[in-house]
Biopython code that builds the backbone (N, CA, C, O; Angstrom):
import numpy as np
from Bio.PDB.StructureBuilder import StructureBuilder

atoms = [
    (1, "MET", "N", (6.970, 9.604, -14.667)),
    (1, "MET", "CA", (6.325, 9.261, -13.425)),
    (1, "MET", "C", (6.350, 10.452, -12.465)),
    (1, "MET", "O", (7.400, 11.057, -12.245)),
    (2, "PRO", "N", (5.226, 10.773, -11.915)),
    (2, "PRO", "CA", (5.230, 11.878, -10.952)),
    (2, "PRO", "C", (5.846, 11.441, -9.629)),
    (2, "PRO", "O", (5.638, 10.322, -9.161)),
    (3, "LEU", "N", (6.603, 12.350, -9.046)),
    (3, "LEU", "CA", (7.184, 12.068, -7.734)),
    (3, "LEU", "C", (6.206, 12.400, -6.626)),
    (3, "LEU", "O", (6.294, 11.841, -5.533)),
    (4, "TRP", "N", (5.287, 13.293, -6.890)),
    (4, "TRP", "CA", (4.302, 13.701, -5.909)),
    (4, "TRP", "C", (2.961, 13.082, -6.276)),
    (4, "TRP", "O", (2.540, 13.144, -7.432)),
    (5, "VAL", "N", (2.301, 12.497, -5.313)),
    (5, "VAL", "CA", (0.999, 11.880, -5.535)),
    (5, "VAL", "C", (-0.010, 12.594, -4.647)),
    (5, "VAL", "O", (0.137, 12.581, -3.425)),
    (6, "PRO", "N", (-1.044, 13.226, -5.238)),
    (6, "PRO", "CA", (-2.022, 13.938, -4.409)),
    (6, "PRO", "C", (-2.822, 12.970, -3.548)),
    (6, "PRO", "O", (-3.196, 11.884, -3.991)),
    (7, "LYS", "N", (-3.075, 13.381, -2.317)),
    (7, "LYS", "CA", (-3.842, 12.541, -1.392)),
    (7, "LYS", "C", (-5.331, 12.847, -1.523)),
    (7, "LYS", "O", (-5.720, 13.935, -1.947)),
    (8, "GLY", "N", (-6.155, 11.866, -1.151)),
    (8, "GLY", "CA", (-7.587, 12.074, -1.041)),
    (8, "GLY", "C", (-8.379, 11.980, -2.329)),
    (8, "GLY", "O", (-9.557, 12.337, -2.340)),
    (9, "MET", "N", (-7.789, 11.518, -3.401)),
    (9, "MET", "CA", (-8.515, 11.407, -4.671)),
    (9, "MET", "C", (-9.102, 10.006, -4.805)),
    (9, "MET", "O", (-8.626, 9.065, -4.168)),
    (10, "GLY", "N", (-10.147, 9.866, -5.641)),
    (10, "GLY", "CA", (-10.773, 8.573, -5.876)),
    (10, "GLY", "C", (-9.851, 7.629, -6.623)),
    (10, "GLY", "O", (-8.827, 8.048, -7.164)),
    (11, "LEU", "N", (-10.216, 6.349, -6.654)),
    (11, "LEU", "CA", (-9.382, 5.341, -7.283)),
    (11, "LEU", "C", (-9.928, 4.937, -8.643)),
    (11, "LEU", "O", (-11.141, 4.887, -8.847)),
    (12, "THR", "N", (-9.024, 4.651, -9.570)),
    (12, "THR", "CA", (-9.393, 4.112, -10.871)),
    (12, "THR", "C", (-9.670, 2.615, -10.709)),
    (12, "THR", "O", (-9.349, 2.047, -9.665)),
    (13, "PRO", "N", (-10.254, 1.969, -11.713)),
    (13, "PRO", "CA", (-10.473, 0.514, -11.618)),
    (13, "PRO", "C", (-9.171, -0.271, -11.404)),
    (13, "PRO", "O", (-9.155, -1.255, -10.664)),
    (14, "GLU", "N", (-8.096, 0.158, -12.043)),
    (14, "GLU", "CA", (-6.801, -0.509, -11.845)),
    (14, "GLU", "C", (-6.342, -0.359, -10.397)),
    (14, "GLU", "O", (-5.824, -1.309, -9.809)),
    (15, "GLU", "N", (-6.528, 0.812, -9.826)),
    (15, "GLU", "CA", (-6.135, 1.044, -8.450)),
    (15, "GLU", "C", (-7.009, 0.255, -7.482)),
    (15, "GLU", "O", (-6.526, -0.200, -6.445)),
    (16, "GLU", "N", (-8.284, 0.087, -7.805)),
    (16, "GLU", "CA", (-9.172, -0.744, -6.981)),
    (16, "GLU", "C", (-8.673, -2.187, -6.951)),
    (16, "GLU", "O", (-8.747, -2.855, -5.919)),
    (17, "GLN", "N", (-8.164, -2.665, -8.090)),
    (17, "GLN", "CA", (-7.628, -4.019, -8.151)),
    (17, "GLN", "C", (-6.391, -4.147, -7.265)),
    (17, "GLN", "O", (-6.233, -5.144, -6.561)),
    (18, "VAL", "N", (-5.517, -3.147, -7.295)),
    (18, "VAL", "CA", (-4.329, -3.146, -6.435)),
    (18, "VAL", "C", (-4.745, -3.117, -4.964)),
    (18, "VAL", "O", (-4.151, -3.800, -4.130)),
    (19, "LYS", "N", (-5.765, -2.324, -4.655)),
    (19, "LYS", "CA", (-6.253, -2.228, -3.277)),
    (19, "LYS", "C", (-6.749, -3.584, -2.779)),
    (19, "LYS", "O", (-6.418, -3.996, -1.668)),
    (20, "ARG", "N", (-7.536, -4.272, -3.595)),
    (20, "ARG", "CA", (-8.027, -5.604, -3.209)),
    (20, "ARG", "C", (-6.865, -6.569, -2.983)),
    (20, "ARG", "O", (-6.886, -7.364, -2.044)),
    (21, "TYR", "N", (-5.856, -6.496, -3.844)),
    (21, "TYR", "CA", (-4.686, -7.363, -3.710)),
    (21, "TYR", "C", (-3.963, -7.091, -2.388)),
    (21, "TYR", "O", (-3.641, -8.027, -1.655)),
    (22, "LEU", "N", (-3.709, -5.832, -2.083)),
    (22, "LEU", "CA", (-2.980, -5.484, -0.868)),
    (22, "LEU", "C", (-3.767, -5.848, 0.390)),
    (22, "LEU", "O", (-3.180, -6.266, 1.387)),
    (23, "LYS", "N", (-5.077, -5.693, 0.349)),
    (23, "LYS", "CA", (-5.907, -6.001, 1.524)),
    (23, "LYS", "C", (-5.868, -7.487, 1.867)),
    (23, "LYS", "O", (-6.108, -7.859, 3.015)),
    (24, "ARG", "N", (-5.569, -8.337, 0.892)),
    (24, "ARG", "CA", (-5.463, -9.777, 1.175)),
    (24, "ARG", "C", (-4.303, -10.083, 2.111)),
    (24, "ARG", "O", (-4.298, -11.122, 2.771)),
    (25, "TYR", "N", (-3.334, -9.200, 2.174)),
    (25, "TYR", "CA", (-2.154, -9.416, 3.013)),
    (25, "TYR", "C", (-2.313, -8.844, 4.418)),
    (25, "TYR", "O", (-1.440, -9.053, 5.260)),
    (26, "ALA", "N", (-3.376, -8.144, 4.686)),
    (26, "ALA", "CA", (-3.618, -7.563, 6.009)),
    (26, "ALA", "C", (-4.234, -8.621, 6.922)),
    (26, "ALA", "O", (-5.424, -8.568, 7.232)),
    (27, "THR", "N", (-3.421, -9.575, 7.347)),
    (27, "THR", "CA", (-3.938, -10.726, 8.088)),
    (27, "THR", "C", (-3.554, -10.744, 9.555)),
    (27, "THR", "O", (-4.222, -11.411, 10.345)),
    (28, "ASP", "N", (-2.489, -10.028, 9.956)),
    (28, "ASP", "CA", (-2.095, -10.010, 11.376)),
    (28, "ASP", "C", (-3.212, -9.419, 12.219)),
    (28, "ASP", "O", (-3.774, -8.382, 11.868)),
    (29, "ASP", "N", (-3.529, -10.056, 13.301)),
    (29, "ASP", "CA", (-4.520, -9.592, 14.277)),
    (29, "ASP", "C", (-5.934, -9.498, 13.721)),
    (29, "ASP", "O", (-6.841, -9.098, 14.452)),
    (30, "LYS", "N", (-6.153, -9.842, 12.488)),
    (30, "LYS", "CA", (-7.496, -9.828, 11.873)),
    (30, "LYS", "C", (-8.218, -8.490, 12.051)),
    (30, "LYS", "O", (-9.446, -8.453, 12.135)),
    (31, "ASP", "N", (-7.454, -7.387, 12.108)),
    (31, "ASP", "CA", (-8.063, -6.074, 12.287)),
    (31, "ASP", "C", (-8.214, -5.291, 10.982)),
    (31, "ASP", "O", (-8.759, -4.187, 10.985)),
    (32, "GLY", "N", (-7.737, -5.852, 9.865)),
    (32, "GLY", "CA", (-7.872, -5.199, 8.574)),
    (32, "GLY", "C", (-6.832, -4.139, 8.299)),
    (32, "GLY", "O", (-6.875, -3.483, 7.258)),
    (33, "LYS", "N", (-5.891, -3.958, 9.225)),
    (33, "LYS", "CA", (-4.833, -2.970, 9.036)),
    (33, "LYS", "C", (-3.632, -3.632, 8.378)),
    (33, "LYS", "O", (-3.276, -4.767, 8.696)),
    (34, "LEU", "N", (-3.017, -2.906, 7.457)),
    (34, "LEU", "CA", (-1.852, -3.405, 6.733)),
    (34, "LEU", "C", (-0.591, -2.838, 7.366)),
    (34, "LEU", "O", (-0.400, -1.623, 7.410)),
    (35, "ARG", "N", (0.265, -3.725, 7.855)),
    (35, "ARG", "CA", (1.519, -3.317, 8.465)),
    (35, "ARG", "C", (2.642, -3.405, 7.439)),
    (35, "ARG", "O", (2.492, -4.028, 6.387)),
    (36, "TRP", "N", (3.767, -2.773, 7.759)),
    (36, "TRP", "CA", (4.849, -2.717, 6.774)),
    (36, "TRP", "C", (5.372, -4.102, 6.420)),
    (36, "TRP", "O", (5.728, -4.344, 5.267)),
    (37, "ASN", "N", (5.425, -5.022, 7.392)),
    (37, "ASN", "CA", (5.930, -6.363, 7.083)),
    (37, "ASN", "C", (4.974, -7.125, 6.172)),
    (37, "ASN", "O", (5.416, -7.940, 5.362)),
    (38, "GLU", "N", (3.682, -6.875, 6.289)),
    (38, "GLU", "CA", (2.708, -7.508, 5.393)),
    (38, "GLU", "C", (2.816, -6.909, 3.989)),
    (38, "GLU", "O", (2.750, -7.625, 2.990)),
    (39, "LEU", "N", (2.981, -5.593, 3.929)),
    (39, "LEU", "CA", (3.156, -4.933, 2.632)),
    (39, "LEU", "C", (4.447, -5.395, 1.968)),
    (39, "LEU", "O", (4.500, -5.568, 0.751)),
    (40, "LYS", "N", (5.479, -5.592, 2.769)),
    (40, "LYS", "CA", (6.750, -6.091, 2.239)),
    (40, "LYS", "C", (6.564, -7.446, 1.561)),
    (40, "LYS", "O", (7.090, -7.674, 0.471)),
    (41, "VAL", "N", (5.826, -8.334, 2.196)),
    (41, "VAL", "CA", (5.568, -9.659, 1.619)),
    (41, "VAL", "C", (4.753, -9.527, 0.330)),
    (41, "VAL", "O", (5.031, -10.215, -0.653)),
    (42, "ALA", "N", (3.752, -8.650, 0.333)),
    (42, "ALA", "CA", (2.926, -8.450, -0.859)),
    (42, "ALA", "C", (3.767, -7.942, -2.024)),
    (42, "ALA", "O", (3.617, -8.416, -3.150)),
    (43, "LEU", "N", (4.642, -6.990, -1.764)),
    (43, "LEU", "CA", (5.490, -6.438, -2.823)),
    (43, "LEU", "C", (6.517, -7.460, -3.294)),
    (43, "LEU", "O", (6.833, -7.533, -4.481)),
    (44, "LYS", "N", (7.032, -8.243, -2.361)),
    (44, "LYS", "CA", (7.993, -9.286, -2.731)),
    (44, "LYS", "C", (7.331, -10.352, -3.587)),
    (44, "LYS", "O", (7.930, -10.845, -4.544)),
    (45, "ASP", "N", (6.089, -10.713, -3.246)),
    (45, "ASP", "CA", (5.351, -11.700, -4.036)),
    (45, "ASP", "C", (5.098, -11.210, -5.458)),
    (45, "ASP", "O", (4.944, -12.013, -6.378)),
    (46, "LEU", "N", (5.056, -9.895, -5.633)),
    (46, "LEU", "CA", (4.894, -9.321, -6.971)),
    (46, "LEU", "C", (6.217, -9.243, -7.732)),
    (46, "LEU", "O", (6.241, -8.885, -8.910)),
    (47, "GLY", "N", (7.315, -9.580, -7.054)),
    (47, "GLY", "CA", (8.614, -9.580, -7.705)),
    (47, "GLY", "C", (9.327, -8.241, -7.683)),
    (47, "GLY", "O", (10.287, -8.041, -8.427)),
    (48, "LEU", "N", (8.872, -7.315, -6.839)),
    (48, "LEU", "CA", (9.528, -6.012, -6.759)),
    (48, "LEU", "C", (10.816, -6.100, -5.946)),
    (48, "LEU", "O", (10.853, -6.737, -4.893)),
    (49, "HIS", "N", (11.852, -5.465, -6.435)),
    (49, "HIS", "CA", (13.107, -5.391, -5.709)),
    (49, "HIS", "C", (12.988, -4.350, -4.597)),
    (49, "HIS", "O", (12.178, -3.427, -4.689)),
    (50, "PHE", "N", (13.783, -4.497, -3.565)),
    (50, "PHE", "CA", (13.809, -3.576, -2.427)),
    (50, "PHE", "C", (12.429, -3.466, -1.775)),
    (50, "PHE", "O", (12.001, -2.374, -1.402)),
    (51, "SER", "N", (11.746, -4.582, -1.640)),
    (51, "SER", "CA", (10.377, -4.568, -1.124)),
    (51, "SER", "C", (10.296, -4.050, 0.310)),
    (51, "SER", "O", (9.324, -3.383, 0.663)),
    (52, "GLY", "N", (11.287, -4.341, 1.135)),
    (52, "GLY", "CA", (11.280, -3.842, 2.506)),
    (52, "GLY", "C", (11.399, -2.331, 2.558)),
    (52, "GLY", "O", (10.671, -1.668, 3.297)),
    (53, "PHE", "N", (12.322, -1.787, 1.768)),
    (53, "PHE", "CA", (12.492, -0.341, 1.707)),
    (53, "PHE", "C", (11.242, 0.339, 1.169)),
    (53, "PHE", "O", (10.772, 1.331, 1.726)),
    (54, "ARG", "N", (10.713, -0.202, 0.084)),
    (54, "ARG", "CA", (9.508, 0.374, -0.523)),
    (54, "ARG", "C", (8.322, 0.315, 0.434)),
    (54, "ARG", "O", (7.541, 1.262, 0.516)),
    (55, "ALA", "N", (8.188, -0.793, 1.155)),
    (55, "ALA", "CA", (7.076, -0.939, 2.096)),
    (55, "ALA", "C", (7.177, 0.091, 3.216)),
    (55, "ALA", "O", (6.171, 0.694, 3.590)),
    (56, "LYS", "N", (8.368, 0.299, 3.753)),
    (56, "LYS", "CA", (8.533, 1.291, 4.821)),
    (56, "LYS", "C", (8.207, 2.692, 4.331)),
    (56, "LYS", "O", (7.545, 3.456, 5.034)),
    (57, "ARG", "N", (8.664, 3.038, 3.134)),
    (57, "ARG", "CA", (8.388, 4.360, 2.578)),
    (57, "ARG", "C", (6.893, 4.540, 2.321)),
    (57, "ARG", "O", (6.337, 5.604, 2.593)),
    (58, "ALA", "N", (6.250, 3.510, 1.803)),
    (58, "ALA", "CA", (4.826, 3.600, 1.488)),
    (58, "ALA", "C", (3.984, 3.737, 2.754)),
    (58, "ALA", "O", (3.054, 4.544, 2.793)),
    (59, "VAL", "N", (4.295, 2.967, 3.779)),
    (59, "VAL", "CA", (3.548, 3.062, 5.035)),
    (59, "VAL", "C", (3.788, 4.428, 5.672)),
    (59, "VAL", "O", (2.861, 5.045, 6.197)),
    (60, "HIS", "N", (5.028, 4.896, 5.625)),
    (60, "HIS", "CA", (5.329, 6.222, 6.168)),
    (60, "HIS", "C", (4.518, 7.305, 5.458)),
    (60, "HIS", "O", (4.039, 8.245, 6.092)),
    (61, "TYR", "N", (4.367, 7.168, 4.144)),
    (61, "TYR", "CA", (3.601, 8.133, 3.358)),
    (61, "TYR", "C", (2.113, 8.101, 3.713)),
    (61, "TYR", "O", (1.493, 9.145, 3.913)),
    (62, "ALA", "N", (1.552, 6.906, 3.787)),
    (62, "ALA", "CA", (0.099, 6.759, 3.929)),
    (62, "ALA", "C", (-0.391, 6.822, 5.372)),
    (62, "ALA", "O", (-1.560, 7.127, 5.609)),
    (63, "ASP", "N", (0.471, 6.543, 6.331)),
    (63, "ASP", "CA", (0.061, 6.459, 7.733)),
    (63, "ASP", "C", (-0.118, 7.859, 8.328)),
    (63, "ASP", "O", (0.805, 8.417, 8.922)),
    (64, "VAL", "N", (-1.302, 8.405, 8.160)),
    (64, "VAL", "CA", (-1.595, 9.771, 8.598)),
    (64, "VAL", "C", (-1.652, 9.878, 10.114)),
    (64, "VAL", "O", (-1.159, 10.853, 10.682)),
    (65, "ASN", "N", (-2.249, 8.887, 10.782)),
    (65, "ASN", "CA", (-2.415, 8.983, 12.236)),
    (65, "ASN", "C", (-1.196, 8.499, 13.025)),
    (65, "ASN", "O", (-1.180, 8.598, 14.252)),
    (66, "GLY", "N", (-0.185, 7.984, 12.345)),
    (66, "GLY", "CA", (1.071, 7.623, 12.997)),
    (66, "GLY", "C", (1.052, 6.372, 13.840)),
    (66, "GLY", "O", (1.900, 6.216, 14.719)),
    (67, "ASP", "N", (0.103, 5.465, 13.599)),
    (67, "ASP", "CA", (0.040, 4.238, 14.401)),
    (67, "ASP", "C", (0.908, 3.108, 13.849)),
    (67, "ASP", "O", (0.930, 2.019, 14.423)),
    (68, "GLY", "N", (1.617, 3.342, 12.755)),
    (68, "GLY", "CA", (2.528, 2.341, 12.218)),
    (68, "GLY", "C", (1.913, 1.363, 11.250)),
    (68, "GLY", "O", (2.589, 0.442, 10.793)),
    (69, "CYS", "N", (0.645, 1.538, 10.925)),
    (69, "CYS", "CA", (-0.007, 0.658, 9.962)),
    (69, "CYS", "C", (-1.025, 1.470, 9.163)),
    (69, "CYS", "O", (-1.364, 2.600, 9.513)),
    (70, "VAL", "N", (-1.495, 0.861, 8.086)),
    (70, "VAL", "CA", (-2.425, 1.528, 7.182)),
    (70, "VAL", "C", (-3.805, 0.924, 7.384)),
    (70, "VAL", "O", (-4.013, -0.265, 7.141)),
    (71, "ASP", "N", (-4.748, 1.749, 7.829)),
    (71, "ASP", "CA", (-6.112, 1.270, 8.028)),
    (71, "ASP", "C", (-6.952, 1.570, 6.784)),
    (71, "ASP", "O", (-6.435, 2.066, 5.783)),
    (72, "GLU", "N", (-8.231, 1.271, 6.854)),
    (72, "GLU", "CA", (-9.125, 1.426, 5.703)),
    (72, "GLU", "C", (-9.156, 2.869, 5.196)),
    (72, "GLU", "O", (-9.187, 3.101, 3.988)),
    (73, "GLU", "N", (-9.147, 3.823, 6.098)),
    (73, "GLU", "CA", (-9.204, 5.229, 5.695)),
    (73, "GLU", "C", (-7.935, 5.680, 4.983)),
    (73, "GLU", "O", (-7.984, 6.591, 4.157)),
    (74, "GLU", "N", (-6.814, 5.063, 5.287)),
    (74, "GLU", "CA", (-5.533, 5.442, 4.692)),
    (74, "GLU", "C", (-5.169, 4.602, 3.466)),
    (74, "GLU", "O", (-4.200, 4.906, 2.769)),
    (75, "MET", "N", (-5.941, 3.550, 3.203)),
    (75, "MET", "CA", (-5.603, 2.609, 2.139)),
    (75, "MET", "C", (-5.557, 3.257, 0.756)),
    (75, "MET", "O", (-4.682, 2.924, -0.042)),
    (76, "ASN", "N", (-6.477, 4.173, 0.454)),
    (76, "ASN", "CA", (-6.479, 4.812, -0.854)),
    (76, "ASN", "C", (-5.187, 5.583, -1.097)),
    (76, "ASN", "O", (-4.657, 5.578, -2.208)),
    (77, "ASP", "N", (-4.678, 6.247, -0.057)),
    (77, "ASP", "CA", (-3.425, 6.972, -0.199)),
    (77, "ASP", "C", (-2.264, 6.013, -0.442)),
    (77, "ASP", "O", (-1.363, 6.312, -1.226)),
    (78, "LEU", "N", (-2.281, 4.866, 0.225)),
    (78, "LEU", "CA", (-1.252, 3.858, 0.014)),
    (78, "LEU", "C", (-1.288, 3.348, -1.427)),
    (78, "LEU", "O", (-0.246, 3.208, -2.067)),
    (79, "VAL", "N", (-2.478, 3.074, -1.925)),
    (79, "VAL", "CA", (-2.617, 2.572, -3.295)),
    (79, "VAL", "C", (-2.134, 3.611, -4.297)),
    (79, "VAL", "O", (-1.417, 3.272, -5.238)),
    (80, "LYS", "N", (-2.513, 4.861, -4.111)),
    (80, "LYS", "CA", (-2.066, 5.940, -5.000)),
    (80, "LYS", "C", (-0.543, 6.024, -5.021)),
    (80, "LYS", "O", (0.058, 6.275, -6.065)),
    (81, "TYR", "N", (0.074, 5.812, -3.865)),
    (81, "TYR", "CA", (1.530, 5.882, -3.766)),
    (81, "TYR", "C", (2.196, 4.686, -4.450)),
    (81, "TYR", "O", (3.184, 4.850, -5.165)),
    (82, "THR", "N", (1.659, 3.489, -4.231)),
    (82, "THR", "CA", (2.315, 2.286, -4.746)),
    (82, "THR", "C", (2.020, 2.000, -6.209)),
    (82, "THR", "O", (2.790, 1.295, -6.860)),
    (83, "VAL", "N", (0.932, 2.526, -6.740)),
    (83, "VAL", "CA", (0.558, 2.192, -8.115)),
    (83, "VAL", "C", (1.583, 2.725, -9.122)),
    (83, "VAL", "O", (1.645, 2.238, -10.250)),
    (84, "LYS", "N", (2.363, 3.691, -8.739)),
    (84, "LYS", "CA", (3.374, 4.227, -9.647)),
    (84, "LYS", "C", (4.491, 3.215, -9.932)),
    (84, "LYS", "O", (5.278, 3.399, -10.860)),
    (85, "TRP", "N", (4.552, 2.144, -9.124)),
    (85, "TRP", "CA", (5.555, 1.106, -9.342)),
    (85, "TRP", "C", (5.097, 0.079, -10.367)),
    (85, "TRP", "O", (5.771, -0.929, -10.579)),
    (86, "ARG", "N", (3.970, 0.323, -10.998)),
    (86, "ARG", "CA", (3.413, -0.599, -12.015)),
    (86, "ARG", "C", (3.188, -1.992, -11.445)),
    (86, "ARG", "O", (3.695, -2.984, -11.969)),
    (87, "LEU", "N", (2.421, -2.047, -10.365)),
    (87, "LEU", "CA", (2.110, -3.325, -9.732)),
    (87, "LEU", "C", (1.154, -4.114, -10.604)),
    (87, "LEU", "O", (0.233, -3.554, -11.199)),
    (88, "SER", "N", (1.372, -5.393, -10.675)),
    (88, "SER", "CA", (0.426, -6.275, -11.360)),
    (88, "SER", "C", (0.520, -7.644, -10.720)),
    (88, "SER", "O", (1.586, -8.066, -10.272)),
    (89, "ASN", "N", (-0.628, -8.343, -10.684)),
    (89, "ASN", "CA", (-0.607, -9.671, -10.070)),
    (89, "ASN", "C", (-1.094, -10.697, -11.027)),
    (89, "ASN", "O", (-1.149, -11.879, -10.689)),
]
sb = StructureBuilder()
sb.init_structure("model")
sb.init_model(0)
sb.init_chain("A")
sb.init_seg("    ")
for serial, (resi, resn, name, xyz) in enumerate(atoms, 1):
    if name == "N":
        sb.init_residue(resn, " ", resi, " ")
    sb.init_atom(name, np.array(xyz, "f"), 0.0, 1.0, " ", f" {name:<3s}", serial, name[0])
structure = sb.get_structure()
């Protein structure tokens, strides 16, 4: 598994599926942004251990503008980062 994930690359079909799954959890404020607590719930629902820690690290990685959440422009980077955990739903 690579420790470094390049930013800004296109998504594979598997990654598109993960993206659709994660976007279903972006429900607070109906703004389409994914916050760390929503990502934590999504990862926990997938059965991943340490979901809170992983969610904070993933949001920190993907949140380029520093607003504390992942918007549509940052979502691909989040998916690239999280897909290494072998997510499946």
